[in-house]
Residue, then its C-alpha position, 0 to 999 in steps of 0.5 A: x754542126x749548126x743544125x744541132x741545138x737543144x730541145x729547148x732551142x729547137x722548139x722556139x720556132x713554134x708559134x701561136x696558131x701553128x699546127x704541128x705534126x708528131x711522128x707516130x707510135x713507137x717513134x713519138x718524139x716525146x722529148x721535143x713534144x716535153x720541150x714545147x710543152x714547157x713553152x705553154x704559158x708563151x703559146x696559144x692555140x697551137x694545134x698538135x696532130x698525130x696518129x697513136x703516140x706512145x709515152x707521155x702526152x703532156x700537151x694533152x693536160x686540159x689545164x693547157x687547153x689555151x695553149x695546145x689542142x690535140x687533133x688525134x687522127x687515131x685516138x691512144x690512151x694517153x690522149x683519149x681523154x681530150x675529147x671529153x675534156x674538150x682540148x682534143x678532137x679526132x679527124x676520121x681518115x683511113x691511114x691509106x689517105x692521111x699523107x694526102x691531107x698534108x700533100x692537098x693542103x687540107x691540113x697545112x703544117x708548120x711544123x713536123x716533129x720526127x724521131x731518127x737514127x744518127x746520120x750515116x757517113x753520106x748524111x742520111x738518116x732513117x725514120x726507123x720504126x714508123x714511116x706512116x704519114x711522116x714523109x708527107x709531113x716533112x715534105x709539107x711542113x715549113x720546118x722539120x726538128x728532129x730528135x736524133x737516137x743512137x737507139x732508133x733502128x735504121x730501117x730501109x724504104x720511104x724512111x731515109x732522109x738526108x739531114x739537108x731536108x732537117x732544119x733542127x737536130x736535137x741528139x737524145x739518148x733514150x730507148x725506143x717505146x716498146x712492148x713485151x710479148x704477153x702470154x695469150x689466154x685460152x681464149x686468145x689461143x683457141x681464136x689463133x687456131x681458128x684464124x691459123x685454119x683459114x691461112x693457106x700456104x703461100x698466103x700473104x699476111x696483115x695482122x696488128x699487135x697483141x695477143x690474137x695475132x701473136x696466138x695466130x701467128x705461133x700456130x703457122x710454123x708448119x705452113x710454107x711460103x707466107x708473105x707479110x704485107x701489113x700496116x704493122x708488126x710486132x715479134x710474133x713474125x721473127x721466128x716464122x721469118x727466121x724459120x723461113x715460113x715467112x719468105x715472101x716469095x709468092x707476093x704480088x706487091x714488093x716480092x721478096x720483102x716484108x712490107x709495113x708502115x710502122x712496128x712496135x714490140x720488143x728490143x728483139x724486134x728492134x734489133x732484128x730489124x736494124x739495118x736489115x734489107x729484108x724489111x721495107x718501111x713504106x708510107x701508109x699511102x703505098x702500104x694500105x693502098x687497096x689496089x696494091x693490097x689486092x695484088x697479093x694473092x691469097x691476101x689475108x686481113x686479120x683485124x679486130x673490133x669492139x663489137x660486131x652486130x648480128x648482121x655483120x656491122x663491125x664497130x672498131x673505133x668507139x664504145x657507143x658514141x665515145x671515140x675510143x680508137x679510130x678508122x686506121x688501116x681496117x678497111x684498106x685491108x678488109x677491102x684489099x683482102x676481099x678483092x685479092x685472088x683466094x683472099x680472106x677478110x677476118x674480123x677476130x675478137x673474144x666473145x665477151x668483154x672483161x666485165x662479161x658482156x657479149x661483144x656479138x650484140x643483136x644491135x650496136x650501141x647507140x651512137x657506135x660507128x661502123x668501120x667495116x660494113x655488113x656488106x665488106x665483112x667475111x669471117x668473124x671468129x671468137x673463141x667458139x668458132x668461125x662465122x662465114x658470112x659471105x653471101x649470107x642473107x641477114x637471117x643466115x648471118x644472125x644464126x652464123x654469129x649467134x653460134x660463135x657468141x658465148x653460150x650464156x648470151x645466145x639466147x638473149x642476142x637472138x631474142x633481142x635482134x628479133x624483138x628489134x626486127x619485129x617492132x620496127 
């Protein structure tokens, strides 16, 4: 019981110059992070690194730049400002490889903040809704501090750890960060229909959070024997599991179980995964391993993008030179699905931005990053149709992608590309 301390007492172990890793997404250990931020005046040059984290990020205040520097492996809205302000950096890394940065001591860790379920009668806690690189962080950090929360779902897989592996425990009682299901638009529903039309019975799915994945899932109620091997999932899969549409009986990796590395959704989702052995939460080095992904027959990877040029280059991490999110696991699953027997790699996106600009473009913005290359891409989908680019020449790709661009932009996109091409 001596391990139980207050958050303020626990974070006293952090010293100037330390590197601290925070568990990601809905499991963000905000109570501990806020307690550390309260020590800003005592600390200098503490690096706080993490993937996307939900909730507030007080340590990311540019006024605290001398005390804290944010190193993002995937950039969320709460820390996006740090790159321009100068108190933050971005480290590009595939999610499949992030645990190796810790295991290979490329990024030595001093402290890790985690967020766990209360220990059971045997002393075991669960990392709950987010495993990603946290297991590797725990194994390699000098000190492990956990906020222990009765609201954290208890999930199975790699996220089970004994209290003996934790140095300090801080009791909290706060809701797990969540997102309620948002109704999808007519355009998103149409995209979902096109995505669903490519999914066959006995396929295994990877898809993320948001209206387009939920729209696609809503169209699969009459499918049979689907599997789920995905970086993350949300509420959209629950009805399909309960109706035996997703049963994972024909997967090639971890057959008979859903496989994910983190999840995010509503309280319904968290209640559903709690103590549910059908859900396996594994480290991202396993879940996002292309060699394992490709073992699933008919693997279908569904990802999104910020913009796509007419040759098939996919920008998913930046708006021009301004970093917006990160590489994440898109390439892990695009490649795995492409190599799967009968697999399909899909990029799905609305044809225009909220401002009305085309997301199918003659060329990417100056400084934009390419997450999925033109040689990796297979299907691009908008509300105007499906462009099958696999095995197509550049000229054929231009024709295919112009067809699925918004009608108001089709002529200018085609003209823009050929003007650039002829002047090069």
